[in-house]
N, C-alpha and C positions, 0 to 999 in steps of 0.2 A: 603366596608366591605364584608367579606364572612360570610353569615348567613345560618345556617343549620336549616331547618324547619322540625319538626318531626311530622308525621301524622299517628296516629293509624288507622284512617279511611280516605281513599282517593280513589275515583273512579269516577263514573259519577257524575256530578253536580246535584244530585237529593236529597240532604239533606243539611241542614244549615251548618254543619261543613265543608263538602267538599267545598261548595261555599265560605265560609269564608276563608278557607285555600288557595284556588286558587286565590281568589281576592288579598290576602296578598302577595302571591308568585309573581303574575304578577306585582303588585304595586312596590314591592321592586326591581324587575328587571328593571322596567321603571325608577327607581330612581338611577340606576347605580350600584346596589349591585350585587354580585355573590350569587345566592340562590341555595343551595343544598336541595334536598327534599328526605326525607326517608319515604317510604310507602311500601305497599304490593301489589300495582296495577301491575299485570303482563304486562298490555298494555304499561306501561312506562319503562319496562326493556330495557336497551340499549340507552335510551334517555340521552342527555347531562345533567349532574348534578343531575340525579335521581339515588337513591340508593335503590334497591328493595329487601325487606326482604320477607321471606315466610309468607304465610297466616296461621292464627291459625286454627287448626283442632279441632273443638268442637263436632265431632261425630254426634250424632242424631240432634244436634241443628244447624248444618250447613245450612240445608234447611230453617229453620225459619229465620236465619240471612240473608240469600240470598234474601228472600222475602221482607226484609226491605231495600233492595237495597244497602247493605253495606257489607264489609268484614273486619275482625279484623286482626291486624298484630301480627306476632310472632317475638319477638326480636331475632336478630342475632348480637352478640356483635362484631364480626369482621366487619360486614357491618357498624354498627353504628360507630365503632372506625374510619373506613376509612372516613366516612362522616364528622367527626369532625377534621380530620387532617388539620391544618392550618386555622381552622374556627375561627372567631372573636366573634361569638355569636350563641346561641342556642335558638330557639323558639319552644315550645312544644304545640301542639293543644289540647291534651286530657290526662287525668290522668290514662291511661290504661297501658298495659304491655310494649308497645314500648316506651312510654313517660317515664315511671318509670325507665326503664333501661337507657334511654338516659340521664336523669338528673343525674344519678349516675356516668356515664362516664364523663359527663361535670364537675361535682364536682371534680372528680379525676384530671382533667386537669385544674382546676381553671378557667373555662370559665363562662362568664356571661350568665344567663339563664332568659328568660321570658316565661310565659305560658298563653295561652288563656283559658278562662272559658266558654266552649261551651256545657257542659253537666249538666243539673240539676240532682239532685238525683233521681227524679221521672222518668226521662228518662230511668234510669237503673232499678229501683225498680218496675216500671210499667210492665216490661217484666216478673216479678216474681209475679204479681198480688198483689203488696204491695205498690202501689204509694200512697195510703191514710193511710198507717201505719207509723206514725211519727217516731217511733224508727228506722225502717229500713232506712228512709231518713236520719236521724241523723247519723247513722253508715256509710252510704255511703259518706256523706260530710266529716266525720272525716277521712275516708280512703283516700278520694281525697287529703285532706290536708297532711296527713302523708306520702303518696307516692310521692307527687309532689310539691304542692304549698308552703310548708314550706321551700323548697330549692330555691325558685325563688327570683331574685333581684326585679322584679316587676311582678304583675299579671294583665293581661288584662281582664277586665269585659266589656262585650258589653252593659250593662245597670246598672243603679244604683240599680234597683230591685234585680238583682242577686248578686251584691256586698253586699248589706245589708243582703240578705238571707243567704249567705255563712258565712259572718263574725259574724252573730248572733250565729252560731254554733261553729266557730273555733277562734274567736276573730279577732283583727285588722290584716290586711295584707298590705304590700306595694303594691300600685296598681295604675292603671290609668283606668278611665272609658271612653271607646271610642266605638262608634257605629261601627258595621261591615261595615256599609256604603251601599248606594244604587248606583249602577252603573248608570252613566249618560245616558246610552242607554235606561233607563226607563223614558219615558217622554210622554206627551199626543201626539197622532197623529190620524189623521182622518182615522178610520178603519171601514169598513162596516161589519155588521153581515153576516155570511154565510146565504144562502137562507133558509136553514132549521130552522134557529133561528129567521127569521123575524116575528115580532108580539109577540115574547116571551120576558119576562123580565128576563134577564140573570144574575144569581147570582153566583159569582166566589168565590172559596176558594182554595188557594194553600197550600198544605201541604202533608207530607207523610201520607199514609193510616195506621195510628197507633191509638191505643186506646186513648191516651192523646190528640189527635187532635179534637176529638169529632165531626166527620162527622155525627154521629148518631143524635146529637142534631139538627143539621141543617136539616137533612132529616125529622125528626119529626116535626120541626117547619113549614116546607113547607106544610106538611099534614094538619096542623092546620090553615094555612093561608086562608084568604078570596079570595086570588088570586092563589090558589093552581094550577089551570090548566094552568095559563099563565106563571108560574115560571119555568125556566129551569136552573137546577144546573149544574155547571162545577166544577169538582174536578181535579185540575191540580196537578199530583203527581203520586206516586206508593207506594206499600207497601202491608203488609200481609192481611189487612182487606178488600181488594177489593171485593171479592165474598160476604162477609158478608154484606157489605154496599149495594151491588146490590140487594141482597135478601131482606134487610130491606126496601129499596125503593119500591120494588115490593109489599111487604106486605102493605105498607102505601098508595099505589095507586097514587104516584106522577109520573110526567114525569121522566123516567129513567135518572139519572145523566150521564153526559158525563164525562168519567174517562180516562184521558190520561196523559202521561208524555210528556211535551213540551220542545223543545229546546228553547233557550233564545229568538230568533227572533219570533218564533211562540207564545211564552208566552206573549210577548209584545203586539202582535196583539190581543190575547185573552183578556188580561186586558183591552185594549182600547175599544173593542166592548162590553164589559160587562156593565151592568147597576149599579151594587152594588157589593162591596166586603165584605164578612162576614168572620170573624175570630172567630170560636167557641172554639178554643183550650183552655183548663183549665191549661195547663202547658207550659210555654214558656219563654225563656230567653230574646229574643228581637223580633223575628218575622220579619225578613227582608222581607219576602213575603208580609206582610201587608204594609210595607213601600214602596215596589216596586209598589204596587197598588195605594197608595196615590200619589206617584211621577208621576203616569200616570193620575192623576186627578180623581181617583175613591173615592167616599165616603165610609168609612169603618163602619161596625157594628160589635162591638167587645165584646166578653165575658168579664164580670167584675171580673174574677177569681182572687183571692188574690195570686195565685201562677203563675200569668202570668204578664210579663212586658208590654204586648201589651195593656193592658187597659189604660196605661198612654198616648197612642196615641189619646185618645178620646178628641175632642175639646168641646163636649157638652154631656149632658145626652142622647141625641138622638143617639149618636154614641156608646152607650153601651146597653147591655141587661144582664139580670141576668143569670150568668153561670149555665149550666146544667138545664136550664128551657126553654123547647121548646116553651111554650106559650108566654113567654116574648120575645123570638126571633121572633116568628110569629107576635106579635104586632109591633115590630120594622120594620120587613119586610113590613108589610101592610102600615105603616106610610110613609116610604120612597117611596114606590110604588105610594101612593096616593098624594104625595106632590113633584112633579117633580121640581117645581120652587125652593123649599127650597134645593132640592138635588143639583141643579146647583150652588147655592150660597155657600153651604158647600164645594163643590168640589173646588171652587176657593180659599177658605180659606186654604184648605189642601195643595194646590200647594205651597203656601208660607211656610207652616209648614215644608214641606219635604226638604227644602233647607239645613237645619242644618245637615241632614244625607248624604249630598253629598259625594260621593265615594272619590274624590280626597282629600277633606279636612280630611276625616277620615283616609285615608291612609298616609297622611302627619303626622297626630298625632301618628299613629302606628310606623312610622319610627323614629319620635322623641322619643317615648317611648323606643325603642330598643337602641338608642344612650344614653339616660339618664341611662338606666339599666347598660350599659357598664361603664359609669362614676362612677355610684354608687358602682359597684362591685370593681372597682380599688381603690376607696376611702376606702372601707371596708377591 
């Protein structure tokens, strides 16, 4: 098949949407399909099967968006139309301007369409300081549905949680629930800590430095821990809150967090020499970062936020803490530090648990969904 994948956001693999998109693109190519990609990444201009549109100019907001490590795409109908010439299927990653335009052109050409659900309402309203304002989130979900998802033959939800959340607002949708998958390169390997981390209890969190990820809760929890001086935080990622988080850590008197964006090979090493993985985010569709840590044999400690799918990865109450409650997280940190034998047993359990999210299996399911959507469209 010739499949056009439309990406409002595509650049460095430093955010969940780009990672999910690139994993899908690579997987479909490996399965013999021709994959055309529409995006606004200038670094991909001239590459085979890439159709590069302009970036959106938001004036004074450009700097803020750049700090988030992303760029938004501006639709170009001529480029979109060219990408769909001779295509058998269209898959859209986000319900933003490029995706909205693509679905309309696809409808005019009577092409089957699928779309992934990779953006919670709070990911959008949080930038407007309204993530906890229910009417704003409701309006965002209704807009997502109106602009894109109502036109889809099938919707891809990465978790049951986000499917239920969206359908509670817009009603039933034709869908498949498929994890974005964990690449098989994430696995346990013997990795020594760097010399400067010897004797430290390394706590890792991988996530963009944004408000909904709640790095602040983890910093405050370390300050409350009985083991404050031996804990070394590593924040793998990038984003607009970096300086604010460094200042917070300085005020709390903890060891300054190591804050870096790591390429995949380096990240696998960091995960493997870490002692514990903490996921404090209170808004999350799936959190592949947490699954990557689990696949490497790390025990997770996860916020129990009702707006996060990650809480369902907990195998026991010991793997959860009360979201937005630094003392609860501090208690969890102290327990796992003080019970290394239990940590080892729990890590073994998680290795078996991670198998269901194996990348190859999930990508097989994505390919099957696209084929089924085509059949469904023809029947309709």
